[in-house]
C-alpha positions, 0 to 999 in steps of 0.5 A: 499500499502507498504511504498516506500523503499528508493533506498539504501535498498536491493530488496525483494522476495515476494511469489506472490502465498501467496497473490492468492485470494486479488482482487488487492495487490501492494507488491513492490514498487520503485520509477521507478516501482511498482508489485502486483497481483490481481485476478479476480473471475469467470465471473467478470471484473477487474474494469471499463476500464482504463487509467494509465500513465504508462506503464503496464505488466500483466503476467498470471499465472492461469485462463483466460483472455479477455484483451480489448487494445484500440478496439482491444480483446486478449485472454491470458492465463497462461504463456501469458505476456501483454504489455499495453503501457502508454495511452493506454484504457484497460480492463481485464475480467474473461470469465472462470469458475476459477478465474484469477491470474496475476502479473503486473507491472507498470513503473512508479508507478500507485497505 
Protein backbone atom coordinates (compact mmCIF):
# COMPACT_ATOMS: atom_id res chain seq x y z
CA UNK A 1 0.00 0.00 0.00
CA UNK A 2 1.41 3.44 -0.85
CA UNK A 3 2.17 5.75 2.07
CA UNK A 4 -0.62 8.03 3.19
CA UNK A 5 -0.03 11.52 1.81
CA UNK A 6 -0.32 14.67 3.86
CA UNK A 7 -3.43 16.75 3.27
CA UNK A 8 -1.38 19.71 1.99
CA UNK A 9 0.34 17.71 -0.78
CA UNK A 10 -0.93 18.20 -4.34
CA UNK A 11 -3.38 15.70 -5.79
CA UNK A 12 -1.92 12.87 -7.80
CA UNK A 13 -2.87 11.61 -11.25
CA UNK A 14 -2.61 7.88 -11.91
CA UNK A 15 -2.96 5.92 -15.16
CA UNK A 16 -5.23 3.06 -14.08
CA UNK A 17 -4.41 1.09 -17.24
CA UNK A 18 -0.79 0.84 -16.10
CA UNK A 19 -2.12 -1.47 -13.36
CA UNK A 20 -4.47 -3.60 -15.49
CA UNK A 21 -3.88 -7.28 -14.71
CA UNK A 22 -3.09 -6.79 -11.01
CA UNK A 23 -5.56 -8.58 -8.77
CA UNK A 24 -5.78 -5.66 -6.31
CA UNK A 25 -3.72 -2.50 -6.04
CA UNK A 26 -4.31 0.62 -3.94
CA UNK A 27 -3.35 3.61 -6.11
CA UNK A 28 -4.12 6.73 -4.06
CA UNK A 29 -5.09 7.57 -0.51
CA UNK A 30 -5.97 10.49 1.72
CA UNK A 31 -7.36 10.52 5.24
CA UNK A 32 -10.89 10.52 3.76
CA UNK A 33 -10.75 8.30 0.65
CA UNK A 34 -8.81 5.68 -1.25
CA UNK A 35 -8.70 4.53 -4.88
CA UNK A 36 -7.77 1.08 -6.10
CA UNK A 37 -7.99 -1.14 -9.18
CA UNK A 38 -8.85 -4.79 -9.40
CA UNK A 39 -8.61 -7.38 -12.18
CA UNK A 40 -10.66 -10.55 -11.82
CA UNK A 41 -9.90 -13.51 -14.11
CA UNK A 42 -12.65 -15.07 -16.25
CA UNK A 43 -14.90 -17.28 -14.13
CA UNK A 44 -13.30 -16.07 -10.88
CA UNK A 45 -14.52 -13.83 -8.11
CA UNK A 46 -13.04 -10.90 -6.20
CA UNK A 47 -12.88 -12.91 -2.99
CA UNK A 48 -15.49 -14.03 -0.46
CA UNK A 49 -18.56 -11.91 0.28
CA UNK A 50 -17.59 -9.02 2.55
CA UNK A 51 -18.82 -5.99 4.46
CA UNK A 52 -16.87 -2.73 4.79
CA UNK A 53 -17.18 0.13 7.26
CA UNK A 54 -16.62 2.43 4.26
CA UNK A 55 -18.82 3.33 1.32
CA UNK A 56 -17.46 1.70 -1.83
CA UNK A 57 -17.96 2.81 -5.42
CA UNK A 58 -17.10 0.43 -8.26
CA UNK A 59 -16.66 1.62 -11.86
CA UNK A 60 -16.41 -1.19 -14.42
CA UNK A 61 -13.80 -0.35 -17.07
CA UNK A 62 -13.63 -3.66 -18.97
CA UNK A 63 -15.39 -7.00 -18.82
CA UNK A 64 -18.55 -8.23 -17.16
CA UNK A 65 -19.47 -8.40 -13.49
CA UNK A 66 -22.21 -9.91 -11.41
CA UNK A 67 -22.46 -7.78 -8.28
CA UNK A 68 -24.44 -9.09 -5.31
CA UNK A 69 -25.67 -6.35 -2.97
CA UNK A 70 -27.41 -7.91 -0.01
CA UNK A 71 -29.78 -10.46 -1.59
CA UNK A 72 -29.98 -8.84 -5.05
CA UNK A 73 -27.73 -9.62 -8.03
CA UNK A 74 -26.97 -7.03 -10.71
CA UNK A 75 -25.18 -7.32 -14.06
CA UNK A 76 -22.59 -4.61 -14.65
CA UNK A 77 -20.61 -4.05 -17.84
CA UNK A 78 -18.22 -1.35 -19.05
CA UNK A 79 -19.36 2.06 -17.88
CA UNK A 80 -21.46 0.72 -15.00
CA UNK A 81 -21.18 2.56 -11.70
CA UNK A 82 -22.08 0.62 -8.55
CA UNK A 83 -22.64 2.24 -5.13
CA UNK A 84 -22.11 -0.07 -2.14
CA UNK A 85 -23.11 1.71 1.08
CA UNK A 86 -21.09 1.01 4.22
CA UNK A 87 -22.37 -2.07 6.04
CA UNK A 88 -23.78 -3.74 2.89
CA UNK A 89 -22.75 -7.36 2.34
CA UNK A 90 -21.49 -7.61 -1.22
CA UNK A 91 -19.68 -9.87 -3.66
CA UNK A 92 -18.27 -9.40 -7.18
CA UNK A 93 -17.65 -12.18 -9.69
CA UNK A 94 -16.67 -12.35 -13.34
CA UNK A 95 -19.04 -14.56 -15.38
CA UNK A 96 -17.40 -13.60 -18.67
CA UNK A 97 -14.70 -15.03 -20.92
CA UNK A 98 -12.45 -11.94 -20.60
CA UNK A 99 -10.85 -10.35 -17.52
CA UNK A 100 -12.97 -7.96 -15.44
CA UNK A 101 -11.12 -4.70 -14.73
CA UNK A 102 -12.58 -2.06 -12.43
CA UNK A 103 -11.71 1.02 -10.42
CA UNK A 104 -12.99 1.26 -6.87
CA UNK A 105 -13.18 4.14 -4.41
CA UNK A 106 -13.50 3.70 -0.65
CA UNK A 107 -14.58 6.53 1.65
CA UNK A 108 -13.08 6.43 4.22
CA UNK A 109 -10.09 4.22 3.26
CA UNK A 110 -10.77 0.51 3.75
CA UNK A 111 -7.33 -1.04 3.13
